[in-house]
C-alpha positions as CSV (number, residue, x, y, z in Angstrom):
1,X,0.0,0.0,0.0
2,X,1.2,3.5,-0.8
3,X,0.4,6.0,2.0
4,X,0.9,9.8,2.1
5,X,1.4,11.5,5.5
6,X,1.6,15.0,6.8
7,X,2.2,15.5,10.5
8,X,2.2,19.2,11.7
9,X,2.9,20.3,15.2
10,X,2.5,23.9,16.3
11,X,3.5,25.5,19.6
12,X,2.3,29.0,20.5
13,X,3.9,30.6,23.6
14,X,2.3,33.4,25.5
15,X,5.7,35.0,26.0
16,X,8.8,35.0,23.8
17,X,11.1,32.0,24.3
18,X,14.7,32.8,25.1
19,X,16.0,29.3,24.8
20,X,14.4,26.1,23.6
21,X,15.4,22.6,22.3
22,X,13.1,20.0,20.8
23,X,13.9,16.4,19.9
24,X,12.1,15.1,16.9
25,X,11.5,11.4,16.1
26,X,9.6,12.4,13.0
27,X,11.5,10.6,10.3
28,X,10.5,7.1,9.4
29,X,13.1,4.6,8.1
30,X,13.1,1.6,5.8
31,X,12.4,-1.8,7.4
32,X,10.8,-5.1,6.5
33,X,7.3,-3.6,6.7
34,X,7.9,-0.3,4.8
35,X,10.0,1.6,2.3
36,X,10.3,5.4,2.5
37,X,9.7,6.7,-1.0
38,X,10.3,10.3,0.1
39,X,10.3,12.4,3.3
40,X,10.8,16.0,4.3
41,X,11.2,17.5,7.7
42,X,10.8,21.3,8.0
43,X,10.8,23.8,10.8
44,X,9.4,27.4,10.9
45,X,10.5,29.5,13.9
46,X,13.6,27.3,14.6
47,X,16.5,25.5,13.0
48,X,17.5,21.9,12.7
49,X,20.9,21.7,14.6
50,X,21.8,18.1,14.1
51,X,20.5,14.6,13.1
52,X,21.5,11.3,14.5
53,X,20.5,7.7,15.2
54,X,19.5,7.1,18.8
55,X,19.8,4.1,21.1
56,X,16.8,2.5,19.5
57,X,18.0,3.3,16.0
58,X,15.4,5.9,15.5
59,X,16.3,8.8,13.2
60,X,16.3,11.8,15.4
61,X,16.7,15.6,14.8
62,X,17.4,18.2,17.4
63,X,16.1,21.7,16.7
64,X,16.6,25.0,18.4
65,X,13.9,27.6,18.9
66,X,14.8,31.1,17.6
67,X,15.5,33.5,20.4
68,X,12.5,35.7,21.0
69,X,10.1,33.6,19.0
70,X,6.6,33.2,20.2
71,X,5.7,30.1,18.1
72,X,7.2,27.2,16.1
73,X,5.8,24.9,13.5
74,X,7.2,21.5,12.8
75,X,6.1,19.5,9.7
76,X,7.0,16.0,8.6
77,X,5.6,14.8,5.4
78,X,6.2,12.2,2.7
79,X,5.2,9.0,1.0
80,X,5.6,5.5,2.4
81,X,5.1,2.1,0.7
82,X,4.0,-0.5,3.2
83,X,3.9,-4.3,3.2
84,X,1.6,-6.8,5.1
85,X,4.0,-9.0,7.1
86,X,1.3,-10.3,9.5
87,X,2.7,-8.0,12.2
88,X,6.2,-9.5,12.1
89,X,8.8,-6.8,12.0
90,X,11.7,-9.2,12.3
91,X,15.0,-9.5,14.1
92,X,16.2,-7.1,16.8
93,X,18.6,-4.5,15.3
94,X,18.7,-1.8,17.9
95,X,21.6,-0.9,20.2
96,X,19.4,-1.5,23.2
97,X,19.9,-5.0,24.7
98,X,16.7,-7.1,24.8
99,X,17.0,-7.6,28.6
100,X,16.5,-3.9,29.1
101,X,13.2,-4.1,27.2
102,X,12.1,-6.9,29.4
103,X,12.2,-4.5,32.5
104,X,9.6,-1.9,33.5
105,X,9.9,1.8,32.9
106,X,8.3,4.6,34.9
107,X,5.3,4.5,32.6
108,X,5.0,0.7,32.5
109,X,5.8,-0.2,36.1
110,X,3.2,-2.8,37.1
111,X,0.9,-2.4,40.1
112,X,-1.9,-4.6,41.4
113,X,-4.1,-4.1,38.3
114,X,-1.4,-5.0,35.8
115,X,-0.3,-8.0,37.9
116,X,-3.8,-9.3,38.1
117,X,-4.3,-9.0,34.4
118,X,-1.0,-10.7,33.5
119,X,-1.7,-13.5,36.0
120,X,-4.6,-14.6,33.8
121,X,-2.1,-15.7,31.2
122,X,0.4,-18.5,31.8
123,X,3.5,-18.4,29.6
124,X,5.8,-21.4,29.6
125,X,7.5,-20.7,26.2
126,X,4.9,-22.6,24.1
127,X,2.1,-21.0,22.2
128,X,3.5,-17.6,22.8
129,X,1.7,-16.0,19.9
130,X,-1.6,-17.4,20.9
131,X,-1.1,-16.2,24.5
132,X,-0.2,-12.7,23.3
133,X,-3.3,-12.5,21.1
134,X,-5.4,-13.4,24.1
135,X,-3.6,-10.7,26.1
136,X,-4.3,-8.2,23.4
137,X,-8.0,-9.0,23.4
138,X,-8.1,-8.7,27.2
139,X,-6.5,-5.3,27.2
140,X,-8.9,-4.1,24.4
141,X,-11.8,-5.2,26.6
142,X,-10.3,-3.8,29.9
143,X,-9.5,-0.3,28.5
144,X,-12.4,1.3,26.6
145,X,-11.2,3.6,23.8
146,X,-12.2,7.1,25.0
147,X,-10.2,10.3,24.9
148,X,-10.0,12.8,27.7
149,X,-9.3,10.5,30.6
150,X,-5.5,10.1,30.3
151,X,-2.5,12.1,29.1
152,X,1.1,11.6,28.0
153,X,2.3,11.1,31.6
154,X,-0.4,8.5,32.5
155,X,1.1,5.2,33.6
156,X,-0.2,1.8,32.4
157,X,-1.4,1.0,35.9
158,X,-3.4,4.2,36.1
159,X,-4.9,3.8,32.7
160,X,-6.0,0.2,33.5
161,X,-7.5,1.4,36.8
162,X,-9.5,4.1,35.0
163,X,-10.6,1.6,32.4
164,X,-10.6,4.3,29.7
165,X,-7.9,5.6,27.4
166,X,-6.4,6.0,24.0
167,X,-3.9,3.9,21.9
168,X,-0.9,5.0,24.0
169,X,-2.6,3.5,27.1
170,X,-3.6,0.2,25.4
171,X,0.0,-0.2,24.2
172,X,1.6,0.5,27.6
173,X,-0.8,-1.8,29.5
174,X,0.0,-4.6,27.0
175,X,3.7,-3.9,27.3
176,X,3.7,-3.9,31.1
177,X,1.8,-7.3,31.1
178,X,4.0,-8.8,28.5
179,X,7.1,-7.9,30.5
180,X,5.7,-9.6,33.5
181,X,5.6,-12.8,31.4
182,X,9.4,-12.3,30.9
183,X,9.1,-11.1,27.3
184,X,10.9,-8.1,25.9
185,X,8.4,-5.5,24.7
186,X,8.5,-2.0,23.2
187,X,6.3,0.9,22.1
188,X,5.9,1.8,18.5
189,X,4.8,5.3,17.4
190,X,3.5,5.8,13.9
191,X,0.4,6.2,11.8
192,X,-2.7,4.2,10.7
193,X,-4.8,4.5,7.6
194,X,-8.4,4.8,8.8
195,X,-11.0,4.2,6.1
196,X,-13.0,7.3,5.3
197,X,-10.9,9.5,7.6
198,X,-7.9,11.4,6.3
199,X,-7.7,14.1,9.0
200,X,-6.6,12.7,12.4
201,X,-6.0,14.5,15.6
202,X,-2.8,12.5,16.4
203,X,-0.6,9.7,15.2
204,X,-1.1,6.1,16.4
205,X,0.8,3.8,18.8
206,X,1.0,0.1,19.4
207,X,3.2,-2.5,21.0
208,X,5.8,-5.1,19.8
209,X,6.9,-8.2,21.6
210,X,10.2,-10.1,20.9
211,X,9.1,-13.7,20.2
212,X,11.8,-16.4,19.9
213,X,12.1,-17.6,16.3
214,X,10.2,-14.6,14.9
215,X,11.8,-11.5,16.3
216,X,9.6,-8.4,16.9
217,X,5.9,-9.0,16.4
218,X,3.3,-6.1,16.6
219,X,0.1,-6.1,18.6
220,X,-2.4,-3.2,18.4
221,X,-4.5,-3.6,21.5
222,X,-6.5,-0.5,20.7
223,X,-7.9,-2.2,17.7
224,X,-7.4,-5.8,18.8
225,X,-5.3,-6.7,15.7
226,X,-1.8,-7.1,14.5
227,X,-0.4,-4.4,12.2
228,X,-0.7,-4.8,8.5
229,X,0.0,-2.6,5.5
230,X,-2.3,0.1,6.8
231,X,0.3,0.9,9.5
232,X,3.4,3.1,9.2
233,X,6.2,2.9,11.7
234,X,7.9,6.1,12.9
235,X,9.9,5.3,16.0
236,X,10.3,2.6,18.8
237,X,11.2,2.8,22.4
238,X,10.8,1.3,25.9
239,X,7.5,3.3,26.3
240,X,5.7,6.2,24.8
241,X,8.1,8.7,26.2
242,X,11.0,6.9,24.6
243,X,9.3,6.9,21.2
244,X,7.3,10.2,21.2
245,X,7.4,12.1,17.9
246,X,8.2,15.4,19.6
247,X,9.6,16.2,23.0
248,X,10.2,19.7,24.1
249,X,12.3,21.8,26.6
250,X,11.8,25.5,26.6
251,X,13.0,28.2,28.9
252,X,11.0,31.4,29.0
253,X,7.9,31.5,26.9
254,X,5.4,31.0,29.7
255,X,2.5,28.8,28.9
256,X,2.3,27.0,25.6
257,X,-0.6,26.0,23.5
258,X,0.0,22.9,21.4
259,X,-2.0,21.9,18.3
260,X,-1.4,18.8,16.2
261,X,-2.8,18.1,12.7
262,X,-2.2,14.7,11.1
263,X,-3.3,13.6,7.6
264,X,-2.9,10.0,6.6
265,X,-4.3,8.8,3.2
266,X,-3.9,5.7,1.0
267,X,-2.7,6.7,-2.5
268,X,-3.8,4.9,-5.6
269,X,-0.9,3.4,-7.6
270,X,-1.4,3.6,-11.4
271,X,0.1,0.6,-13.2
272,X,2.2,1.6,-16.2
């Protein structure tokens, strides 16, 4: 499938910023599930200072905010060709050792709710995929998709306790439970083609688990399905915070108003 994407993030500060740095994980890369046909990253109100590959092998850009600026606009856009691999992303290639991804983070630290959920699924090394599908269905049922109840700092335990959340929460609850089973798991940020809906208020997020013999396998608990060719991968990390498309640090500027506009659309390929 050929997919066009435009992801625009706009910050407006109520006072001029005298120093600011933002880290962008807004550049997708080629992998078994996708090929980047073209991508452009642009910044208005700031400058790209450097680009590098981080510990998860994400493509990262650091930008500085122009001194005295009151707003900044960041746009990532391009065309991606995707392939349906039944959710299998393949072998681990990051610099991060797998054992680290089997341990909790601040956002995925299990509490009583997560432990009770994970305890329903025994994992002895056999039928791992079937067990993870059952876990995915359980998370989908336990956390109703409903915005406005959680935020970027909400932990998996808190989201499960509320019983309502968005894709970030589904993914982190799933990751926390999978790690309790002794399996390395990580967060994937990206995009999803939604039939009949090009304009989206945000990107998408799901989980991957490292399964012996297969490598990384994706599970989208928000939709109770494994990623196919309607998904575009952007970045991976130990949790949402480690894979967020944009993270910001600004000094001065006072309060900031953030707006995000995402457009994701399937493009028709004309055979020659």
